[in-house]
C-alpha positions, 0 to 999 in steps of 0.5 A, a space after each residue: 144742176 147748174 154748171 159752175 162757171 169761173 168768177 175771175 179775180 185778177 184774171 190776167 195774172 192767173 191766165 199768164 201764170 197758167 199760160 192759158 186762155 179764158 176758154 181753157 179755164 172754162 173747159 176745165 170747169 166743165 170737166 170739173 163739174 162731173 166731179 162735183 156731181 160724183 161727190 154729191 151723189 156719193 155723200 148724199 147731202 151730208 157734210 164731210 168738210 168737203 170744199 165748195 163746188 167753186 173751190 173744187 173747180 179751181 183746184 181741178 183747173 190749176 192741176 189740169 192746166 199746170 199739167 202737174 206730174 207730182 202733187 201733194 195735199 194735206 188734209 184729205 177728208 172724204 177725198 173730194 179734192 183727192 179725186 179732183 186732183 187725180 182726175 185732172 191729172 189723168 191725161 198725163 198720169 200725175 201722181 198725188 201724195 195725200 197727208 192726213 191724220 187718219 180720223 174718220 169723217 162724219 157723225 158717229 153713226 155715219 163716220 167714213 174713212 179718210 179718202 172714201 170718195 177716191 175711185 179705185 181706178 185712181 188709186 195706183 197714182 195715189 199715196 195716202 200718208 197717215 200721221 201728223 204732217 210735222 212727222 211725215 211731210 218733210 221727209 216725203 216731199 224731199 224724197 219724192 220731190 220736187 213737186 209741182 202743186 201743193 195744196 194745204 187744207 189741214 190745221 189752219 193755225 198761223 204756226 201750222 200753215 206757215 210751217 207747211 208752206 215753208 216746208 213745201 216751198 223748199 221742195 217745189 219746182 221753179 214754176 209751182 202752184 200752192 193752193 190754200 183753203 181757208 186762207 183768210 183764217 190767219 195771216 200766214 198765207 199773206 205773210 208767206 207770199 210777201 216774204 217770198 215775193 209771190 203772187 197771192 190771188 183769191 180764186 173762190 170763197 176762201 181759197 187762194 192760189 199762190 205762185 211766182 210771177 216769174 219762174 224762168 
């Protein structure tokens, strides 16, 4: 299997924000490739709405190079992104809060529970919150925050994306990273970034990074 390599867009902005070199990014991609292999082995070619390999690598890279101790994601699916986040933060014992409706993934005969890919060794640093994020997200983020990384991959309507991002930004540190999958399905991420004076950069397929240009 060929290794996934980073295809930089706005390379200078990303490297400056992450305070790293291009080689640091490539090293993160090399590490993330083992998660891709793990996911492929476990799902056996099935489609559980998991993110693409390049997207998984960028999410892994953002978490690892941010050295983010506290992260949240909405929309867990099979747990490929949860696994990537937890592996990327293993060196510094990062903790992940994942939010999901709790519905099983896959066809009726092969449906699997939310987060079934997450290895047992990571679960002491992982909290899975079941329910609509309208009922669960704000309370958890405000109680356990401030957070460093927020990843949106739940309902991709304009209203819901806007609500999640506005809820998240109130509970993030000054230097933060927001990752949005399917960001081009609505104008919500662009309008959110413009409203708050943030930088939005496409990193792979339809995933973007959103982050402050200045965070002192």
